[in-house]
C-alpha positions in Angstrom: 0.0 0.0 0.0 2.8 2.4 0.9 4.3 1.8 -2.5 1.0 2.5 -4.2 0.5 5.7 -2.2 4.0 6.8 -3.1 3.4 6.2 -6.8 0.1 8.0 -6.5 1.7 11.0 -4.8 4.5 11.0 -7.3 2.0 11.2 -10.1 0.0 14.0 -8.5 3.0 16.1 -7.5 5.2 15.5 -10.6 7.9 13.8 -8.6 7.8 10.7 -10.8 8.1 13.0 -13.9 11.0 14.8 -12.3 12.7 11.5 -11.5 12.1 10.1 -15.0 13.4 13.4 -16.5 16.5 13.2 -14.4 17.1 9.6 -15.5 16.6 10.5 -19.1 19.0 13.4 -18.8 21.6 11.2 -17.2 21.2 8.6 -20.0 21.4 11.4 -22.6 24.6 12.7 -21.0 26.1 9.2 -21.0 25.4 8.9 -24.7 26.9 12.4 -25.2 30.0 11.3 -23.3 30.5 8.3 -25.5 29.8 10.3 -28.6 32.4 12.9 -27.6 35.2 10.3 -27.8 36.9 10.2 -31.2 37.4 6.7 -32.5 40.9 6.6 -34.2 40.9 5.5 -37.8 43.6 4.6 -40.3 44.8 7.3 -42.7 46.3 7.3 -46.2 48.4 9.9 -47.9 50.8 10.0 -50.9 53.6 9.0 -48.6 52.0 6.0 -47.0 49.2 4.6 -44.8 48.7 4.2 -41.1 46.5 1.8 -39.1 45.3 2.3 -35.5 43.8 -0.2 -33.1 41.7 0.6 -30.1 40.0 -1.1 -27.2 37.4 -0.1 -24.7 38.6 0.7 -21.2 35.8 1.4 -18.7 33.4 1.6 -21.7 35.5 4.3 -23.4 37.5 3.4 -26.6 41.1 4.3 -26.4 44.1 3.9 -28.8 45.9 0.7 -28.2 48.1 0.1 -31.3 49.5 2.0 -34.3 51.5 1.0 -37.4 52.5 2.6 -40.7 53.5 1.5 -44.2 55.6 3.6 -46.6 54.2 4.1 -50.1 55.6 1.6 -52.6 57.1 4.4 -54.8 59.1 5.7 -51.8 60.1 2.2 -50.8 61.5 1.7 -54.3 63.6 4.9 -54.0 64.8 3.7 -50.6 65.9 0.4 -52.1 67.9 2.2 -54.8 69.7 4.3 -52.2 70.4 1.3 -50.0 72.0 -0.3 -53.0 74.4 2.6 -53.4 75.5 2.5 -49.7 78.1 -0.3 -50.1 80.0 1.5 -52.9 79.8 4.8 -51.0 81.1 3.1 -47.9 84.1 1.7 -49.9 84.8 5.1 -51.3 84.9 6.6 -47.9 87.3 3.9 -46.7 89.6 4.5 -49.6 89.5 8.2 -49.0 90.6 7.6 -45.4 93.7 5.7 -46.7 94.4 8.4 -49.2 94.1 11.1 -46.5 96.8 9.4 -44.5 99.2 9.6 -47.5 98.3 13.2 -48.1 99.0 13.9 -44.4 102.4 12.3 -44.7 103.2 14.5 -47.7 102.1 17.5 -45.9 104.3 16.6 -43.0 107.3 16.3 -45.2 106.7 19.7 -47.0 106.1 21.4 -43.6 109.4 20.0 -42.3 111.3 21.0 -45.4 109.9 24.5 -45.1 111.1 24.6 -41.5 114.6 23.8 -42.6 114.6 26.7 -45.1 113.3 29.1 -42.5 115.7 27.8 -39.8 118.5 29.8 -41.5 118.4 33.5 -40.8 118.4 36.0 -43.8 121.9 37.1 -42.9 123.2 33.6 -42.9 121.4 32.9 -46.2 123.0 36.0 -47.8 126.5 35.1 -46.6 126.1 31.5 -47.7 125.0 32.5 -51.2 127.8 35.0 -51.4 130.4 32.5 -50.3 129.2 29.9 -52.6 129.3 32.3 -55.6 132.8 33.5 -54.6 133.9 29.9 -54.4 132.6 29.3 -57.9 134.4 32.4 -59.2 137.7 31.7 -57.5 139.3 29.4 -60.2 138.4 31.8 -63.0 139.7 34.8 -61.0 143.0 33.0 -60.4 143.4 32.1 -64.0 142.6 35.7 -65.0 145.2 37.0 -62.6 147.9 34.7 -64.1 147.1 35.8 -67.7 147.2 39.5 -66.7 150.5 39.0 -64.9 152.0 37.3 -67.9 150.8 40.0 -70.2 152.1 42.8 -68.1 155.5 41.2 -67.6 155.8 40.3 -71.3 155.2 43.9 -72.4 157.6 45.3 -69.8 154.9 47.1 -67.9 155.4 45.3 -64.6 157.2 48.3 -63.0 154.8 50.9 -64.4 152.6 52.6 -61.8 150.0 55.3 -62.1 149.0 57.0 -58.8 151.0 54.4 -57.0 149.2 51.4 -58.6 149.9 49.3 -61.7 147.1 50.3 -64.2 146.1 46.8 -65.4 145.9 45.4 -61.8 144.0 48.5 -60.6 141.4 48.0 -63.4 141.0 44.3 -62.5 140.5 45.1 -58.8 137.8 47.7 -59.7 136.0 45.2 -61.9 136.1 42.6 -59.1 134.7 45.1 -56.5 131.8 45.8 -58.9 131.2 42.1 -59.4 131.2 41.5 -55.6 128.6 44.3 -55.2 126.4 42.6 -57.7 126.9 39.3 -55.9 125.8 41.0 -52.6 122.6 42.2 -54.3 122.0 38.8 -55.7 122.7 37.3 -52.3 120.0 39.6 -50.7 117.5 38.6 -53.3 118.4 34.9 -52.9 117.9 35.1 -49.1 114.5 36.7 -49.6 113.5 34.0 -52.1 114.8 31.3 -49.7 112.5 32.7 -47.0 109.5 32.9 -49.3 110.2 29.4 -50.6 110.4 28.0 -47.1 107.2 29.8 -46.1 105.5 28.5 -49.3 106.6 24.9 -48.4 105.1 25.2 -45.0 101.9 26.7 -46.4 101.6 23.8 -48.8 102.2 21.4 -46.0 99.5 23.0 -43.9 97.2 22.8 -46.9 97.8 19.1 -47.2 97.1 18.7 -43.5 93.7 20.4 -44.1 93.0 18.1 -47.0 93.9 15.1 -44.8 91.0 15.9 -42.6 88.7 17.2 -45.3 89.0 14.2 -47.7 87.2 11.7 -45.3 84.4 14.2 -44.8 84.0 14.8 -48.5 84.1 11.1 -49.2 81.4 10.5 -46.5 79.1 13.2 -48.0 77.5 10.9 -50.6 76.9 8.2 -47.9 75.5 10.8 -45.5 73.3 12.1 -48.3 71.9 8.7 -49.1 71.2 7.9 -45.4 69.7 11.4 -44.9 67.4 10.9 -47.9 66.4 7.4 -46.7 65.6 8.9 -43.3 63.6 11.7 -44.9 61.5 9.2 -46.9 60.9 7.2 -43.7 59.7 10.4 -42.0 57.4 11.1 -44.9 56.0 7.6 -44.6 55.4 8.2 -40.9 53.3 11.3 -41.6 50.0 9.4 -41.4 51.2 7.8 -38.2 52.0 11.2 -36.7 48.6 12.5 -37.6 47.2 9.3 -36.0 49.1 10.0 -32.8 47.6 13.5 -32.7 44.2 11.9 -33.1 45.1 9.5 -30.3 45.9 12.5 -28.1 42.6 14.1 -29.0 40.9 10.9 -28.2 42.6 10.7 -24.9 41.4 14.2 -24.1 37.9 13.2 -25.3 38.0 10.2 -23.0 38.8 12.5 -20.0 36.0 14.8 -20.9 33.7 11.7 -21.4 34.6 10.5 -17.9 33.7 13.9 -16.5 30.4 13.8 -18.4 29.7 10.3 -17.0 30.3 11.6 -13.5 28.0 14.6 -14.1 25.4 12.1 -15.4 25.5 10.2 -12.2 25.3 13.4 -10.2 22.3 14.5 -12.3 20.5 11.2 -11.7 21.2 11.4 -8.0 20.1 15.0 -7.8 16.9 14.0 -9.6 16.1 11.3 -7.1 16.7 13.7 -4.3 14.5 16.4 -5.9 11.8 13.8 -6.3 12.0 12.8 -2.7 12.0 16.4 -1.6 8.9 17.1 -3.8 7.0 14.2 -2.2 8.0 15.4 1.3 6.9 19.0 0.5 3.6 17.7 -0.8 2.9 15.5 2.3 3.9 18.4 4.6 1.6 20.7 2.7 -1.3 18.3 3.1 -0.7 18.0 6.9 -0.7 21.8 7.3 -3.6 22.3 5.0 -1.6 24.5 2.8 -2.2 22.5 -0.4 0.5 21.7 -2.8 4.0 22.9 -2.1 5.4 21.9 -5.5 8.6 24.0 -6.4 12.2 22.9 -6.8 14.0 25.4 -9.0 15.9 25.2 -12.4 19.6 25.9 -12.8 20.2 28.8 -15.2 22.2 28.0 -18.4 22.6 31.7 -19.1 26.3 32.6 -19.8 25.8 35.8 -17.7 25.6 33.7 -14.6 28.8 31.6 -15.2 32.6 32.0 -15.1 35.7 29.9 -15.5 34.1 28.5 -18.6 36.2 25.8 -20.5 35.0 23.7 -23.4 35.5 20.0 -22.8 33.6 18.3 -25.6 30.9 18.5 -28.2 27.5 16.7 -28.5 26.6 14.8 -31.7 24.1 17.6 -32.6 27.0 20.2 -32.6 26.4 21.8 -29.2 29.5 22.5 -27.2 29.9 21.1 -23.7 31.6 23.2 -21.0 33.1 23.0 -17.5 31.9 26.1 -15.5 31.2 27.6 -12.1 28.5 30.0 -11.2 29.6 33.6 -10.4 29.9 34.5 -6.7 26.6 36.5 -6.8 24.7 33.4 -8.1 26.2 30.6 -6.0 23.6 30.9 -3.3 20.7 31.8 -5.6 17.9 29.4 -6.5 19.2 29.2 -10.1 22.9 28.9 -9.3 25.0 26.7 -7.0 28.4 25.8 -5.7 31.0 23.6 -7.3 32.0 22.7 -10.9 29.3 21.9 -13.4 29.2 20.5 -16.9 26.6 21.6 -19.4 25.7 23.7 -22.4 25.2 27.5 -22.9 21.7 28.7 -23.5 22.7 31.2 -26.2 24.3 28.5 -28.2 21.4 26.1 -27.8 19.0 28.8 -28.8 20.7 29.0 -32.2 20.3 25.2 -32.9 17.3 24.1 -30.8 15.4 27.2 -29.9 12.4 25.2 -28.4 14.8 23.9 -25.7 15.5 27.4 -24.3 13.1 29.4 -22.0 13.5 32.4 -19.7 13.0 31.8 -16.0 11.1 34.0 -13.7 14.4 35.6 -12.7 15.0 36.9 -16.2 17.8 34.4 -17.0 17.7 31.8 -19.8 17.6 28.1 -19.0 17.7 24.9 -21.1 15.5 21.9 -21.1 18.1 19.2 -21.5 15.6 16.6 -22.5 15.1 18.4 -25.8 18.7 18.7 -26.9 19.8 15.1 -27.2 
């Protein structure tokens, strides 16, 4: 009998309708939560294809596997490049051996240049001068003998002019001029020796540089092949990368879905409490002779009453779902409340389902959630 009376009272007061509406709203929110989760799918591009697997965890589908396949045209290019790698590797090894020989040649040139530069310019001049004088010595001695024989044979041995024998004085002057010329040549030779030594050292250093540059130059083709192969692989991974982004979006959607499921349970629980409260008010009204005390209140969906709004999902009909709190001045009002809520915005609903939006007695817009799913 108590159950029959309870049902009768629920029908008269609207408590049963309120409970059923709460249950329907909770079921609709559960459906919206599952619909807000993106199901990952395989993708195809000119560079390759990707395939994603998923499984349900707690009733929510989540990414569980991913794979990709490079396009056949790109695979053919990769195979060609892989075929060139052995030859490029051999070339690089040969260049390494050649670089060692170049380095040895550079070392020899550098050492030879050091030997040239080890002698000071003064020593180089003197050495050149002495060497040239040594070469001239036999010719000078023969020339002196011929001149002496000529002077003696003509009876001019005792002839002097200004205290000197004329022919010998002329010879001495010519030799001084020759020695001055040799001194100038010695200076030039010393400078050339210094320049030549510096040039040898520069060439040696250049070969040293080539010793280290040759292996790198020889490796360039191999590095180019490997780089191109890697680039092709990255191109083939493009669909996979897009899939990973989708997986991330799906994960966020799953989080939003979990929040919506929680909100659905809260809504169902709140509906049951409201139904019990309505019955209690009705019974109290009967006992006091005050008639029906049916009330309850509707939460406002007006954006003017809310803050800290953040979109967390989207319903299948295109409506956005948000986290939000009521502004401080509305927390204790009949159409507000404390805590974090999940729901829609009345001004957005009004554009898509205008019949689901109405204005409360307080002048703020509210939404009939039973009409938006």
